[in-house]
C-alpha positions in Angstrom: -13.8 -13.6 -29.5 -14.8 -15.0 -25.9 -13.1 -13.8 -22.7 -12.1 -15.9 -19.9 -11.8 -15.7 -16.0 -9.4 -18.4 -14.7 -9.0 -18.9 -11.1 -4.9 -20.3 -10.2 -3.4 -21.6 -7.8 0.2 -22.1 -7.9 3.8 -23.3 -5.8 5.8 -20.4 -6.8 9.0 -21.9 -5.6 10.2 -22.8 -9.6 9.2 -19.3 -11.0 10.4 -15.8 -11.0 7.4 -14.5 -10.4 3.8 -14.2 -12.3 5.5 -12.1 -15.1 6.3 -13.7 -18.1 10.9 -14.0 -18.6 12.5 -14.1 -21.7 14.4 -16.8 -20.7 13.7 -17.9 -16.8 10.6 -19.4 -15.9 7.7 -17.4 -14.9 3.9 -18.5 -14.0 2.2 -16.2 -16.7 4.7 -18.4 -19.4 3.7 -21.5 -18.3 0.2 -21.0 -18.5 0.7 -18.8 -22.3 2.2 -22.3 -23.3 -0.3 -23.9 -22.3 -2.8 -22.1 -23.7 -1.1 -22.0 -27.0 -1.2 -25.8 -26.5 -4.8 -25.9 -26.5 -5.8 -23.4 -29.0 -3.6 -22.9 -31.1 -3.0 -18.7 -30.4 -0.4 -16.9 -29.1 -2.4 -14.9 -26.3 -1.8 -13.0 -23.5 -3.1 -14.3 -19.9 -3.4 -11.2 -17.7 -3.3 -11.6 -14.3 -4.6 -9.6 -11.1 -1.6 -9.2 -9.1 2.4 -9.9 -10.4 3.6 -12.0 -7.7 7.3 -12.1 -7.2 9.7 -14.9 -7.8 9.2 -17.9 -5.5 5.6 -16.4 -4.2 2.3 -18.8 -4.1 -1.0 -18.3 -4.6 -4.1 -20.2 -3.2 -6.6 -17.5 -6.0 -4.8 -15.9 -8.1 -7.1 -14.6 -11.1 -6.1 -14.2 -14.5 -8.0 -13.5 -18.2 -7.5 -14.6 -21.6 -8.9 -13.4 -24.6 -9.3 -16.6 -27.8 -10.7 -16.5 -30.8 -12.1 -20.2 -30.4 -14.6 -21.1 -28.2 -14.9 -23.2 -25.4 -16.7 -25.1 -23.0 -15.3 -23.8 -19.3 -14.9 -27.1 -18.0 -13.3 -28.2 -21.3 -11.0 -24.9 -21.2 -10.0 -25.7 -17.9 -9.0 -29.4 -18.2 -7.1 -28.7 -21.3 -5.2 -26.2 -19.3 -4.3 -28.9 -16.3 -3.2 -31.4 -18.8 -1.2 -28.8 -21.1 0.6 -27.3 -17.9 2.0 -30.5 -16.7 4.5 -31.0 -15.0 4.5 -27.3 -13.8 2.9 -27.0 -9.9 -0.1 -25.0 -11.6 -3.2 -25.8 -11.3 -6.5 -24.2 -12.8 -9.1 -24.4 -10.7 -11.9 -23.0 -12.7 -13.0 -21.0 -16.1 -15.5 -19.0 -16.9 -16.5 -16.9 -19.1 -17.0 -13.2 -18.9 -17.9 -9.9 -20.0 -15.8 -8.2 -22.7 -15.6 -5.0 -19.7 -13.6 -7.4 -17.2 -10.0 -6.7 -16.4 -8.4 -9.8 -13.9 -6.1 -6.4 -13.1 -8.0 -3.0 -13.0 -11.3 -4.3 -12.6 -10.3 -6.2 -8.7 -11.6 -4.5 -5.8 -9.7 -6.1 -3.0 -6.8 -8.4 -2.8 -6.4 -11.1 -0.1 -2.6 -12.2 1.3 -1.3 -14.2 3.6 1.8 -14.4 4.8 3.0 -18.1 7.1 5.3 -18.2 9.8 6.6 -21.1 11.8 7.8 -19.9 15.0 9.8 -22.8 16.0 13.6 -23.9 16.7 13.6 -26.9 15.1 14.1 -26.6 10.8 11.4 -26.9 8.7 10.3 -30.5 6.2 7.0 -30.7 5.0 7.0 -26.6 4.8 10.0 -26.0 3.8 9.4 -23.6 0.9 6.2 -22.9 2.2 6.6 -20.9 5.4 9.3 -18.5 6.9 11.0 -20.4 9.9 11.7 -18.0 12.9 13.7 -19.9 15.7 13.4 -17.3 18.2 10.2 -17.1 20.2 7.8 -13.9 18.8 5.3 -11.7 20.6 2.4 -12.2 18.5 0.2 -10.2 20.6 2.4 -7.1 20.2 3.4 -8.1 16.6 -0.9 -7.7 16.2 -1.1 -4.3 18.1 1.8 -3.3 15.8 -0.1 -3.7 12.8 -3.1 -1.9 13.8 -1.0 1.3 13.9 -0.4 0.4 9.3 -4.3 0.2 9.5 -5.8 2.5 7.4 -4.8 5.6 3.8 -1.0 5.9 4.6 2.1 6.7 2.6 3.7 3.3 2.3 7.4 4.6 1.2 9.1 2.7 3.8 7.6 -0.1 2.7 7.9 0.3 -0.5 10.7 -1.5 -2.8 13.0 1.0 -4.6 12.2 -0.1 -8.1 8.4 0.0 -7.3 6.8 1.8 -10.4 3.8 2.6 -8.5 2.6 6.5 -9.2 1.8 7.1 -6.1 3.3 5.4 -2.5 -0.5 6.0 -0.8 -2.0 3.0 0.1 -5.4 1.8 2.0 -4.6 -1.0 4.0 -7.9 -2.6 5.0 -7.1 -5.2 7.2 -3.4 -6.6 8.8 -3.9 -9.2 11.6 -1.5 -11.1 13.3 -2.8 -14.7 14.1 -1.3 -17.2 16.3 -2.0 -21.1 16.3 0.7 -22.5 18.2 4.0 -22.8 16.3 2.2 -21.0 13.1 1.4 -17.5 12.7 -0.5 -16.2 10.3 -0.3 -12.3 8.9 -3.5 -11.4 7.3 -4.1 -8.8 4.9 -6.5 -7.3 2.8 -6.3 -3.8 0.6 -7.5 -2.7 -3.0 -3.7 -2.6 -4.1 0.2 -3.2 -3.0 3.4 -1.5 -3.7 5.8 -3.8 -5.0 7.4 -5.7 -2.0 4.6 -4.1 0.6 3.5 -7.3 2.5 7.1 -9.2 2.7 8.3 -5.3 4.1 5.8 -5.1 6.6 5.9 -8.5 7.8 9.3 -8.1 8.3 9.3 -5.4 10.7 6.6 -7.2 12.3 8.9 -10.0 13.3 11.5 -7.0 15.1 8.4 -6.0 17.1 7.6 -9.4 18.2 11.1 -10.0 18.8 11.1 -7.0 20.8 13.9 -5.3 18.9 11.1 -2.7 18.0 8.2 -1.1 20.1 4.8 -0.6 18.2 5.7 3.2 18.2 8.9 2.4 16.7 7.1 0.9 13.5 4.4 3.9 13.7 7.6 5.9 13.4 8.9 4.2 10.8 5.5 4.8 9.2 5.9 8.2 9.1 9.9 8.3 7.9 8.6 7.5 4.5 12.2 6.4 4.2 12.9 2.9 2.3 16.1 3.1 5.1 13.7 3.3 7.6 12.2 -0.1 7.0 13.1 -3.8 8.9 14.3 -6.4 7.0 12.0 -8.0 3.8 10.8 -11.4 4.8 11.4 -13.9 2.1 9.1 -14.8 -0.4 8.5 -18.5 1.1 5.7 -17.8 3.3 3.8 -15.3 0.9 0.2 -16.6 -0.6 -2.3 -14.8 -2.7 -5.4 -16.0 -1.4 -8.1 -14.2 -3.1 -9.3 -11.6 -5.6 -12.7 -9.7 -4.6 -14.6 -8.2 -8.0 
């Protein structure tokens, strides 16, 4: 039974997250319906990350086991044909060893959060970025972000319903980059807690607006208390960019 690795992009706006739902649309559910349409098999599609409702992906990775063997290009094209009109694209498919696991074999996940820092409403970027109308100091945000780098107890930035066994994570990168009205928050780590990235971004916006200093952000981290977190940023601006193996 061959195992296929898929690289997938999707607009998360119409979905209630990656994970299959009983009655609500999900990315996983749409993919599994397309797999059944092309193969006739009820196969589970395992993702590298369970993105939340409204979160997008440019390079989500998944694996699926099928009894029938397909040429990778035929599987890719067939899935793309059957998954329409959902805003999902299968970028590639390849046969991988049985030991490959989309989730557990991953060594690093890369996310980007897009902020548009302007007073005008969003048109093209509506649903795909967070508009923050007040002027943000992106340099202060970057300075504060560096306080979160390394191995920490991230309880403050963890969703209250997070199911991870430990709140400790190692954050390898958290950069804040401005280009005109656009501010990107770029982050990399082996894994994240539930809502960790969106919680960190919301708190960084407080730093950028002057409500918090970098020291305040560090104190919030040290508090290890969800109540110490700033606002949670909306899902619109979050993208899973790449997964490394």
